[in-house]
N, C-alpha and C positions, 0 to 999 in steps of 0.2 A: 164197383173198388172204392173202399175209403183214400182220401190223397192223403198224402205224408202226417200231418195237423193234425186231420180229423182222427187217423190208426194213433197216433202219438197221444190224444187224449182219448182213447176208448184204451188203451193199452196202461195210460196212469189209473182211472179208473178202475180199472178190475184188477191191479194188483193192491189198490184199498182196497177192493171188496176179501180179495185174496188173505191180505194182511190181518184182515180184519176176522172174517169166518177160521180161519184155518188156526188164530191166533186166540178161537174161543168166543168169542164176543158174536152171539147171533141174536142180537135185539133187533135186530130190525131184516129181517126176513123179508117181510114186505115190498121193502123198499131194494131187496136186491132183485125178488123175484118183477117188479117191475122194469126195473133194469135190463133187465135176461129180457124181456119180453121186446123192449123197443127198436131192438135191431138184432139179425144171429151173428153177426159178428162181435157184440158184447158176449157170446158164450163161448167164442172159439177162441178169445181174446183172454177168459176166465181162466179156459181150460190149460191157455201158456202157462197165465200168472201161479196159478193152482200146481203145474207142475214143477217149474221152478221154484218154489216154497218147498216142494215135498222135495226134490233132488238137495237141493242147499242142506235141507235137514238131514237128510240120510249121510251126506258129507260133512257136516261139523262136530267131530268125530274131537277135538281137543280139547282143554279146561276153557282156553281164552274164548273158541268161538259156540261154546254152548255156551257161557256166559255172554256171550254176547246176541246169539238169537236168543237165550231168557229175555231181555232188556227190551232188544225188537218186538219179541212178542206183548212184554205188558207195554209198552210203547202202542201198539196197534190195538191196545185193549182201552186204552186212553185212558184209564183210572186215574193215573195221577204219574205227572212231570216235576221234575225237579229242575230248578235253574242252578246247579254247582258249575263248577268252572271248569276249563276246557279239556278235554283229553280225544284229542287227536285220531288216534289210533283207535278210539273203541266208537269215533263217529263214520271215520272207514269201510270199519269192519260191518258196525252198526245197518250203514244204508245198504250193505249189499244183502246185510239176514233181512233187513225190513223188506225186502222182495218189491223188484219194479220190473216190468215185463220188457222183454227184449226191446221192443222198440219205441218204449217210453221214457221221462223220467218217473220220478216219485211220486203216489200221491199224494203225501202227506212225508214232512222232513222236520226235524230236528236237528238241530247245527247246533252244538255247542262250539261256542267262541268265544273271544274275549270282547265281543261287541254286543254279549246276549243271547239266548237262545232264541231260534226262530222255528217259527209255527206257519203251515201252509194248509189251506187244503185246496184241490182240484174242483174238479167241473161236476157241479150238481149231489159234492158233499158237504156234510156238516158234522161237525165235530164239538164237542164237552171236552174242555180240558179244565184239570183240577191244578192246578199252583201253588210254590211250595208255602204259601201264606194262607192257603183253605180257599182263597178266592176262583171259581169257579168261572171258564170264558167257554162261550156256544159262539163257536167259528161258523159263519155262512161262505157260501160255495165261491171259491175262484177269491181267496181272501188270503193273507199275508199280516203274520201280528209278529215285531221281536217285544222280546220282554227283556229285563234287566232292573234285576231284587238285586239290591246292597244291602247293609245293616239300617243304611238311612234312607233311602229312598226306594220305592214301587214306581218301576216307569216302565211303559208299554206305549213302543208306537204300531201304530197301525196303518202298516205302509199301503191296504187296498182291502176294498171290501168292506164288510160287516161284521161289528162280533158286539155279544152280548155278554155283559159284565156284571155278575153277582158278587159283589165285593167282600171280604173277611173285615171286621172291621177293626183298625189300625191309629188309632189319632198322632198316636207318632209317625207314624209313614204315609202319610196319605197317599192315594192310587191317583198315578196323573197318566190320564190316555192322551196320546198325542198325535194328532191327525193331518196331516199336510201343517198347514202355519196356528189349528187351532188346537186348544190343552183343554181337557175332560179334567176335573179334579175332585176325587171323593175320598169318604173317607170306609162309611162302609150303608153302600144301597146300589143299586140295581138300575142298567141302564145300557141304552143299546149307541152304538156308534158306527156310522158308514162314512166311507172315506172314495170319493169317488175322487178323478181328473183332478177335479175344480171345484168341489162341492162337501162339505163336510154336514150331516147332519149328527143329530142327538136328540134323543129319547130319553125319558127319565120314568123306571117305571115306577120306583122304589124309594125313599128318603132323599137325598139332595147333593146337586152337584153342582159346581161353578165353570163357568166356561170363559176363558180369556185366550188371547193371541199370545202363541207361544215365546215372542220372545218380549213378554211384557206380564207385569205382574197387575196390570189394571183388571177387573172384572170385568167382562161383555154384561154376563146375567147370571144368574143365580136359576136352578130352574127347582123346579116340585113338581109332584107326585103328577103325569097323563100333560106334562107339557113336553115341546118340540123345539128343536130351534134347527133352522136350515141356516147356514149359511156358504157366500159364493167367494173364493181366493182372491183380493185384491178388492175388494167392493166389502163396507159398512154393515153390520152385522144385526137382523132384523131382530124385533123383538119376541120372544117364545110367545109361543101360540098351542091352546089345546089341542088334542090331539088323540083319537079310538084308540088304546093301547091293544086292545084285541087286535085291531085290525093292521095297527103298526109294526106289533111284532108277532104280526100271522107267521112269517118265516120261518118258525122257529118248528110250529109247529106242520112244515111242506106246504103252509097254501103263501096264496100272493092275492090281495085285495087292491083291484086299482079302481082307483073312484075318479072320474073324466079324466083320463089318462092319455097323451097321446099315441097313435098304436107303437109311432118308434118305437119308444120308450118303452111299452108294456112289452112288445118284442125282447130286446134286450135284455129286462128283466130274467125272461123264461129262457133265453138262452144261455143264462149260469146256470142251468139245472139238467140243461140235456144236449146230450147228443147230436142231436135234429135240431138243426139250426134255423131258424125263423126270420128270411130276410124280407123285409118292407120293398121292393123292387123298384114299383112307382113310386117317385116322390109326391102324385098327389095324393096317398094315401098314409103320406107319414103324421099327418097332424089331425088323423080321423080322433075324436076323445072315446074311450071307450073306459067302460067300469063293468065290474065285474070279482068273483072269486075262483081263482083256478089251484087248481093240484100243481106242485115245483115236479118238472119232470114232463110232462104229459103236456107237451107241444100240440101232438093233430090236436086234443082237445080243445082249445085254444086257437087255430085255424080253424074249426068247425063254428068255433061260437063266432068269429069275427063275420066267418062269412055268411051266419043264420043273420046277422044286423047290418052287414054291408055291402055293395056289389063288388065283392073280392073273390077272383079268378087264384085258386090257388096250381102252384104250378112245383111237382114233388119232383126229388129227388134220394139216393138213399142216405144223402145224410143234409138237407137241405127242404126248407118249404119257400115257395116264393110266392109273394102277394102280391098281382096285379092287378090292377083297373079291371071290372068286366064289361066288357066290350056296349 
């Protein structure tokens, strides 16, 4: 039986699938099928979320609720998202209409408030958003982003996680992405930013971006296509380095590429995409270095690959796989 936290994650993801599929977006049926196959509890959670969605659809008889539900459907399809002013009544009803499973929170929410529009993805979920200026943002799993647009400024706070930005050209309003103490400035370009607890990584695919400290106008570096920059909070930034863009951006295609990565870090990355969590229980294993390409969400295949290369024993439960050194 799932623990409360695990069940909440399952219900949250199920709510997302229900909102997307019943809202008319069936673009990732293969991903939905993989998610269902991972755990019998997934199908049960999806049935509950589906029932709640339909029940609320039948009950939404007033003009206001019909309009709210229509907006929720549009958000679930993730076709276009606007960043206009606050409407708390619509937000409150929209959160309900957007469908959350009984035990969990929302799979993805958009909160209109004076501080900006907030976008969030849940475990294993990736979404592509079109902002009001035509810029497109692909949010990776477990990411939180706040968008603040005015007539003079395009500003985005990447609170946590990772996002890929395809920026609409506007020389009068450069787009600024803030990630911790760092700021990435672009006019019309394509790049990714990852924000971890004390680290920010920028990868440039097209165009040019300037990287600076949030509180300073001084530029730390100008990146050109195929370059990346990794910066630790409180430490001087290193120089940009060349990267393989196909590898660095493979997460957008549902793949994770590890190149001589510590096993503990690789497991943590896999855990962003699956309710089956890989736990490196033996401290002696954490620093083992692994390389390879893995599908997101396929944690068991990852564990099998680790076992084929190292003397590792796996101990499984419904929600975790613990890795121990083999005797």
